[in-house]
C-alpha positions as CSV (number, residue, x, y, z in Angstrom):
1,M,-11.1,-12.2,49.2
2,Y,-8.5,-12.3,46.5
3,P,-5.5,-14.7,46.5
4,F,-2.1,-13.6,47.5
5,H,1.6,-14.7,47.6
6,Y,3.5,-15.2,50.9
7,K,6.8,-16.3,52.5
8,V,7.1,-17.9,55.9
9,S,10.2,-18.1,58.1
10,L,10.8,-19.3,61.7
11,R,13.0,-16.9,63.6
12,F,14.9,-17.2,66.9
13,S,16.7,-14.5,68.8
14,H,18.5,-14.9,72.1
15,P,20.8,-12.8,74.3
16,K,23.5,-15.5,74.6
17,M,22.6,-19.0,73.2
18,D,24.8,-20.6,70.5
19,P,22.8,-20.9,67.3
20,H,24.1,-24.5,66.9
21,E,22.0,-25.4,69.9
22,I,18.9,-24.2,68.0
23,T,19.8,-26.3,64.9
24,T,20.4,-29.4,67.0
25,A,17.2,-29.0,69.0
26,L,15.0,-28.5,66.0
27,G,16.7,-30.8,63.6
28,L,16.5,-28.0,61.0
29,S,19.3,-26.2,59.1
30,P,19.1,-22.4,59.2
31,K,19.0,-20.2,56.1
32,R,21.2,-17.9,58.2
33,S,22.4,-17.6,61.7
34,W,24.9,-15.7,63.8
35,M,26.2,-15.6,67.4
36,V,26.0,-12.8,69.9
37,G,29.4,-11.1,70.3
38,E,30.8,-12.1,66.9
39,P,31.5,-9.5,64.2
40,K,28.5,-8.5,62.0
41,T,28.6,-9.9,58.4
42,T,26.6,-9.6,55.2
43,P,24.8,-12.8,53.9
44,T,27.9,-13.3,51.7
45,G,30.2,-13.2,54.7
46,Q,31.6,-9.7,54.2
47,R,32.5,-8.0,57.4
48,L,30.4,-5.1,58.6
49,K,31.0,-2.5,61.4
50,G,30.1,-3.7,64.9
51,I,29.3,-6.9,66.6
52,N,26.0,-8.9,66.9
53,R,24.0,-7.8,69.9
54,K,22.0,-11.1,69.9
55,T,22.2,-14.6,68.6
56,Y,19.9,-14.9,65.6
57,W,18.7,-18.0,63.7
58,Y,16.1,-18.4,60.9
59,A,14.8,-21.0,58.5
60,N,12.4,-20.6,55.6
61,F,9.3,-22.8,55.4
62,G,7.8,-23.7,52.1
63,G,11.0,-22.9,50.1
64,E,12.8,-19.9,48.9
65,E,10.2,-18.6,46.4
66,P,7.0,-16.9,47.5
67,L,4.0,-19.4,47.7
68,Y,0.6,-18.8,46.1
69,S,-2.4,-19.0,48.4
70,E,-4.5,-20.9,45.9
71,K,-1.9,-23.6,45.5
72,T,-0.4,-23.8,49.1
73,D,-2.7,-22.9,51.9
74,L,-1.1,-20.7,54.5
75,T,-3.0,-22.2,57.4
76,K,-2.1,-25.7,56.4
77,L,1.6,-24.7,56.3
78,L,1.3,-23.2,59.8
79,S,-0.4,-26.3,61.0
80,D,2.3,-28.5,59.6
81,M,4.9,-26.3,61.2
82,T,3.4,-26.7,64.6
83,I,3.3,-30.5,64.2
84,Q,6.9,-30.5,63.1
85,L,8.0,-28.4,66.0
86,R,6.0,-30.2,68.7
87,P,8.9,-32.5,69.7
88,A,11.0,-29.4,70.5
89,K,8.4,-28.1,72.9
90,D,10.7,-28.4,76.0
91,F,13.4,-26.6,74.1
92,T,11.2,-23.8,73.0
93,H,9.9,-23.3,76.5
94,D,13.5,-23.2,77.9
95,F,14.6,-20.9,75.1
96,V,11.9,-18.3,75.9
97,E,12.3,-18.6,79.6
98,S,16.0,-17.9,79.3
99,G,15.4,-14.6,77.5
100,G,14.9,-15.7,73.9
101,E,12.1,-14.9,71.5
102,I,10.6,-17.1,68.8
103,K,8.5,-15.8,65.9
104,I,6.9,-17.0,62.8
105,F,7.4,-14.3,60.2
106,I,4.8,-14.1,57.4
107,G,5.5,-11.8,54.5
108,L,2.3,-11.1,52.5
109,F,2.3,-9.9,49.0
110,C,-1.3,-8.7,48.2
111,P,-2.1,-6.9,45.0
112,Q,-5.8,-6.5,46.1
113,N,-8.0,-6.8,49.2
114,S,-7.0,-10.1,50.8
115,G,-7.6,-11.8,54.2
116,I,-6.2,-14.5,56.3
117,G,-8.0,-16.3,59.2
118,I,-5.9,-18.5,61.5
119,S,-8.0,-20.9,63.5
120,W,-7.9,-21.1,67.3
121,D,-6.3,-24.5,67.3
122,I,-3.3,-23.4,65.3
123,L,-3.0,-20.3,67.5
124,A,-3.2,-22.5,70.6
125,R,-0.4,-24.8,69.2
126,L,1.8,-21.8,68.5
127,A,1.1,-20.4,72.0
128,S,1.9,-23.8,73.5
129,L,5.3,-23.7,71.8
130,R,5.8,-20.0,72.9
131,I,5.9,-18.8,69.3
132,G,4.6,-15.4,68.3
133,V,3.5,-14.4,64.8
134,D,4.7,-11.3,62.9
135,F,3.0,-10.2,59.6
136,D,4.6,-7.8,57.1
137,Y,2.4,-6.6,54.3
138,Y,4.0,-5.8,50.9
139,P,1.5,-4.2,48.4
140,G,1.7,-5.8,45.0
141,E,3.3,-8.9,43.6
142,P,6.6,-10.4,45.0
143,W,8.4,-9.8,41.8
144,S,8.9,-7.3,39.0
145,T,8.0,-7.9,35.4
146,S,9.8,-4.8,34.1
147,T,12.2,-7.1,32.2
148,D,11.7,-10.4,30.4
149,D,13.0,-12.3,33.5
150,L,11.0,-12.4,36.7
151,E,13.1,-11.3,39.6
152,T,12.2,-12.2,43.1
153,K,12.3,-9.3,45.5
154,S,14.4,-10.0,48.6
155,L,12.6,-10.0,51.9
């Protein structure tokens, strides 16, 4: 299999919980969050039409830039995430039981045939935390080289 680039984020959505509770329970700062019932806004804070239908919270793991599979192993990153989140297990259970959903989102940038295998023990740890996994595939590289500067695509 060929190497690939990827980005990983942890995402929480809930019908009523305050996103500050998620931040406190995890001890992590979100990249972005919003509260159910508040006006919708852009990432820069500009007001949009409508209100948020759910609380939403997400944090990137591994930084802002896409990671390269030959330098940073995806399964190692996932394993490290489960270890870091283990102390919040009671919170994640309560969160899901009260109507919330937790996902690890993996954006894959694959210019050629690539593959990922996630071991049963990582999957078991994710399941024990009530965390699902979403994959999005983006064909090609995570940036454009049409100019002299490399520009990261937004996910």
